[in-house]
C-alpha positions in Angstrom: 7.8 -30.9 -13.5 5.5 -29.5 -15.9 2.5 -29.4 -13.3 4.8 -27.2 -11.0 5.4 -25.0 -13.8 1.8 -24.7 -14.4 1.1 -24.0 -11.0 3.5 -21.3 -10.7 2.4 -19.6 -13.9 -1.3 -20.0 -12.4 -0.1 -18.2 -9.4 2.0 -15.5 -10.9 -1.2 -14.6 -13.5 -3.2 -14.3 -10.1 -1.0 -12.3 -8.6 -0.9 -9.8 -11.7 -4.7 -9.9 -11.7 -5.2 -8.8 -8.1 -2.3 -6.6 -8.0 -4.0 -4.9 -11.5 -7.4 -4.9 -9.5 -6.1 -3.4 -6.2 -4.1 -0.7 -8.4 -7.6 0.3 -9.8 -9.6 0.4 -6.6 -6.7 2.4 -5.1 -6.9 5.0 -7.9 -10.8 5.4 -7.5 -10.3 6.1 -3.6 -10.7 9.3 -2.7 -8.4 8.9 0.3 -10.6 11.1 2.9 -9.2 8.9 5.8 -5.4 8.9 6.5 -2.9 8.1 9.2 0.4 8.0 9.8 2.3 4.9 9.7 6.3 4.0 10.5 7.6 1.5 8.5 10.6 -0.1 10.0 12.4 -1.3 6.7 12.8 2.2 5.2 12.8 4.0 8.8 10.4 6.5 7.7 6.4 7.6 8.9 4.4 7.6 5.6 0.7 8.8 5.3 -1.5 6.3 4.4 -5.0 5.8 3.2 -7.5 3.9 6.2 -9.8 2.8 3.4 -7.5 1.4 0.5 -3.9 1.0 2.5 -2.2 3.1 -0.4 0.7 5.1 0.7 0.0 8.4 0.1 3.2 10.5 0.5 4.9 11.9 3.3 3.7 13.7 6.0 4.2 17.2 6.7 6.1 18.7 9.8 2.8 19.8 11.2 1.1 16.3 10.8 4.5 15.0 12.5 4.1 16.9 15.5 0.0 16.6 15.7 0.8 12.5 15.9 3.3 13.0 18.4 6.4 11.7 15.8 8.4 15.0 16.4 
């Protein structure tokens, strides 16, 4: 049982470390290339950086029209 607990803690620590690393990379990215993506779970279209995968925000109505979402 102790071995399982140790393995779980190691995995959680790795996830935390990788999440921190991803956040740092995304904060340094200039987000020059973006696209619009539809997310089924939230039923919304969001603007996403093509390079780092960070959600930038909501697109404008003009961007929605240009990409055939309206």
